[in-house]
LUMDREN-96596 format. One line per 4 residues: number of its first residue (from 1); for each residue x, y, z of N, C-alpha, C, CB. Coordinates in steps of 0.2 Angstrom, whole numbers, plus 5000, padded with zeros to 4 digits. Each point is the difference from the previous one (the first is absolute). Glycine has a CB too. Example, Ala and Ser with C-alpha at 12.3 -4.5 7.8 and 13.67 -1.06 7.14 Angstrom:
BEGIN
1	5066 4972 5039 4996 5006 5000 5004 5006 5000 4991 4994 5006 | 5007 5011 4990 5004 5006 5001 4996 5005 5003 5006 4997 4990
***
This chain:
BEGIN
1	5473 5468 5497 4992 4999 5001 5000 4993 5003 4997 5006 4990 | 5007 4989 5008 5000 4995 5003 5001 4999 5007 5002 4997 4989 | 5005 5006 5012 5000 5001 5007 4995 5003 5005 5010 5002 4996 | 4986 5003 5001 4994 5003 5004 4995 4995 5001 5002 5011 4994
5	4997 4985 5000 4994 4994 5001 5002 4996 5004 4996 4999 4989 | 5010 4999 5012 5002 4994 5006 4999 5002 5006 5008 4996 4994 | 4993 5012 5007 4999 5004 5006 4994 4999 5001 5007 5007 4999 | 4987 4995 4997 4993 4999 5000 4998 4992 5003 5000 5009 4989
9	5002 4988 5008 4999 4992 4999 5001 4999 5009 5006 4997 4984 | 5000 5003 5016 5003 4998 5009 4995 5004 5003 5014 4999 4999 | 4986 5008 5002 4995 5005 5003 4992 4996 5001 5007 5010 4995 | 4991 4989 4999 4994 4998 5001 4998 4994 5003 4999 5006 4993
13	5007 4988 5007 4999 4994 5003 5001 5001 5008 5004 4993 4990 | 5001 5012 5011 5001 5001 5009 4993 5003 5002 5014 5002 5000 | 4982 5004 4997 4994 5001 5000 4994 4996 5003 5005 5005 4993 | 4994 4990 5000 4996 4996 5002 5002 4994 5006 4997 5003 4987
17	5009 4995 5015 5001 4995 5004 4998 5005 5007 5010 4992 4993 | 4991 5014 5007 4999 5004 5007 4993 5001 5000 5012 5007 5002 | 4985 4996 4994 4993 5002 5002 4996 4996 4999 5003 5010 4998 | 4998 4983 5000 4997 4994 5002 5002 4997 5005 5000 4999 4991
21	5003 5004 5013 5004 4994 5007 4994 5003 5005 5017 5000 4999 | 4984 4994 5004 4995 5002 5007 5002 5006 5004 4997 4988 5002 | 4999 5015 5003 5003 5004 5006 5000 5008 4996 5009 4989 5008 | 4990 5012 4987 5001 5007 4997 4994 5004 5002 5006 4997 4989
25	4995 5009 5012 4994 5004 5004 4999 5004 4993 5002 5001 5015 | 4992 5001 4985 4996 5005 4995 5004 5006 4997 4990 4997 5006 | 5012 5007 5002 5005 5004 4996 5007 4999 4996 4994 5006 5008 | 5009 4989 4997 5005 4998 4996 5000 4997 4991 5002 4997 5014
29	4992 4999 4986 4998 4999 4994 5000 5006 4995 4993 4990 5006 | 5002 5014 4995 4999 5006 4997 5007 5004 4998 4988 5000 5006 | 5017 5001 5000 5006 5004 4999 5004 4995 4994 5000 5006 5013 | 5000 4989 4987 5005 4994 4996 4996 5001 4992 5003 4989 5011
33	4990 5011 4988 4997 5003 4994 5003 5006 4999 4990 4995 5001 | 5009 5010 5001 5003 5007 5000 5007 4999 4998 4991 5005 5008 | 5013 4994 4996 5006 4998 4999 5002 4998 4992 4999 4997 5013 | 4999 4996 4986 5000 4997 4992 4998 5004 4995 4999 4990 5005
37	4993 5013 4996 5000 5004 4997 5004 5005 4996 4993 4997 5006 | 5010 5007 4999 5004 5005 4998 5006 4997 4997 4995 5007 5008 | 5008 4988 4995 5007 4996 4996 4997 4998 4993 5006 4995 5012 | 4989 5003 4987 4999 4998 4992 4999 5006 4997 4994 4990 5001
41	5003 5016 5001 4999 5006 4997 5007 5002 4997 4989 5002 5008 | 5017 4998 4998 5006 5002 4999 5004 4996 4994 5000 5004 5013 | 4998 4988 4989 5005 4996 4993 4996 5002 4994 5004 4988 5006 | 4991 5012 4993 4997 5003 4995 5003 5004 4996 4992 4997 5005
45	5008 5010 4999 5003 5004 4998 5009 5000 4996 4990 5005 5009 | 5012 4991 4997 5006 4998 4998 5001 4996 4992 5001 5000 5012 | 4994 4995 4988 5001 4996 4994 4999 5005 4994 4997 4990 5006 | 4999 5016 4994 4999 5003 4995 5005 5005 4998 4989 4997 5001
49	5016 5004 5004 5006 5004 4997 5007 4997 5000 4993 5010 5006 | 5007 4982 4994 5005 4995 5001 5002 5001 4992 4994 4990 5010 | 5013 5009 4990 5003 5000 4994 4998 4994 4997 5008 5006 5004 | 4992 4991 4988 4999 4994 4998 5005 5000 4995 4990 4998 5003
53	5010 4994 4994 5006 5000 4995 4994 4999 4993 5011 4992 5008 | 4991 5012 4988 4997 4999 4995 5004 5000 4992 4991 5004 5008 | 5005 4994 4987 5004 4998 4995 5000 5005 4994 4999 4987 5004 | 5007 5017 4994 4999 5005 4995 5004 4997 4993 4999 5010 5009
57	4999 4993 4985 5003 4999 4995 5006 5006 4998 4988 4993 4998 | 5019 5005 5000 5004 5004 4999 5005 4998 4994 4997 5003 5011 | 5005 5003 4986 5005 4998 4994 5006 5000 5005 4993 5006 4987 | 5012 4990 5009 5007 5000 5003 5003 5007 5005 5003 4991 4988
61	4997 5007 5019 5003 5006 5002 5002 4997 5008 4993 5009 4992 | 5010 4997 5012 5003 4996 5005 4996 5002 5006 5011 4999 4996 | 4991 4998 5010 4996 4999 5007 4998 5009 5001 5007 4987 5008 | 4998 5016 4993 5000 5006 5002 4997 5006 4995 5010 4996 5007
65	4991 5003 4985 4995 5004 4998 4994 4997 4999 5007 5006 4995 | 4991 4988 5006 4994 4999 5001 4996 5002 5006 5003 4992 4993 | 5001 5008 5012 4998 5004 5008 4999 5008 4998 5009 4992 5010 | 4996 5011 4987 4997 5006 4999 4995 5002 4994 5010 5002 5005
69	4989 4994 4993 4994 5000 4995 4994 4998 5004 5006 4997 4989 | 4994 4999 5015 4994 4998 5003 4998 5003 5006 5002 4990 4998 | 5003 5012 5007 4999 5004 5006 5004 5006 4999 4998 4991 5007 | 5004 5014 4989 5003 5004 4999 5006 5003 5004 4990 5000 4997
73	5014 4994 5005 5007 5000 5002 5002 4993 5000 5000 5011 5007 | 5007 4988 4994 5003 4993 4998 5001 4997 5006 5007 5003 4990 | 4991 4999 5016 5001 4998 5006 4998 4992 5001 4998 5012 5003 | 4996 4987 4992 4998 4992 5001 5003 4996 4995 4989 5003 5003
77	5015 4998 4994 5003 4996 4996 5002 4993 5001 5003 5011 4997 | 5000 4990 5011 5004 4994 5001 4992 4997 5003 5015 5005 5002 | 4981 4995 5000 4995 4998 5001 4997 4997 4994 4999 5007 5008 | 5002 4996 4987 4996 4997 4994 5005 4994 4997 4993 5012 4996
81	5013 4988 5006 5004 4996 4996 4999 4994 5005 5008 5008 4994 | 4992 4993 5013 4999 4993 5004 4994 4999 4998 5006 5002 5010 | 4988 5000 4988 4993 4997 4997 5002 4994 4995 4993 5012 5001 | 5011 4992 4994 5002 4997 4993 5006 4995 5001 4995 5012 4994
85	5007 4985 5012 5005 4995 5000 5007 5005 5000 4993 4991 4994 | 5007 5013 5008 5007 5003 5000 5002 5006 4995 5003 4989 5005 | 4994 5010 4989 5002 5002 4994 5000 5008 5001 4995 4989 4992 | 5010 5013 5007 4999 5008 5000 5000 5004 4995 5005 5000 5009
89	4999 4997 4985 5003 5002 4995 4994 4998 4992 5013 5000 5008 | 4984 4995 4993 4996 4999 4995 4993 4997 5000 5009 5000 4997 | 4988 5004 5005 4993 4999 4999 4995 5001 4994 5002 5002 5011 | 4994 4994 4987 4994 4999 4997 4996 4997 4999 5004 5003 4997
93	4992 4997 4998 4992 4997 5000 4995 5001 5008 5006 4990 4991 | 4993 5005 5012 4996 5001 5005 5004 5000 5006 4991 4994 4993 | 5010 5012 5012 5003 5000 5004 4997 5003 5006 5007 5000 4992 | 4995 4997 5015 4996 5001 5007 5003 5007 5003 4999 4985 5004
97	4996 5018 4998 5000 5006 5003 4996 5001 5007 5001 5004 4989 | 5001 5000 5015 4995 5001 5006 4995 5007 4999 5010 4993 5008 | 4985 5006 4992 4995 5005 5002 5003 5005 5004 4992 4991 5000 | 5006 5016 4999 5001 5005 5005 4995 5001 5006 5006 5006 4991
***
């Protein structure tokens, strides 16, 4: 989400620098505005589906078992371990996971 926000901010800076410049005809200005609106809509939808890091509470467990409990398979165990200082075999308390 932070990466998408950075893209939006950069795009807005560029849009305003171009749209406020001299020598842009009305047709081009309208086309740029339409393109900007379409891009913002797309980027907003990407943010809605972006995975986020959240905190969950757990009893002592392994990263793979927590991944299985949270996602339905153990394939994300390594990602959970990476989010939690590489600890694969002893997770407990507040642990970070990715939303689906």
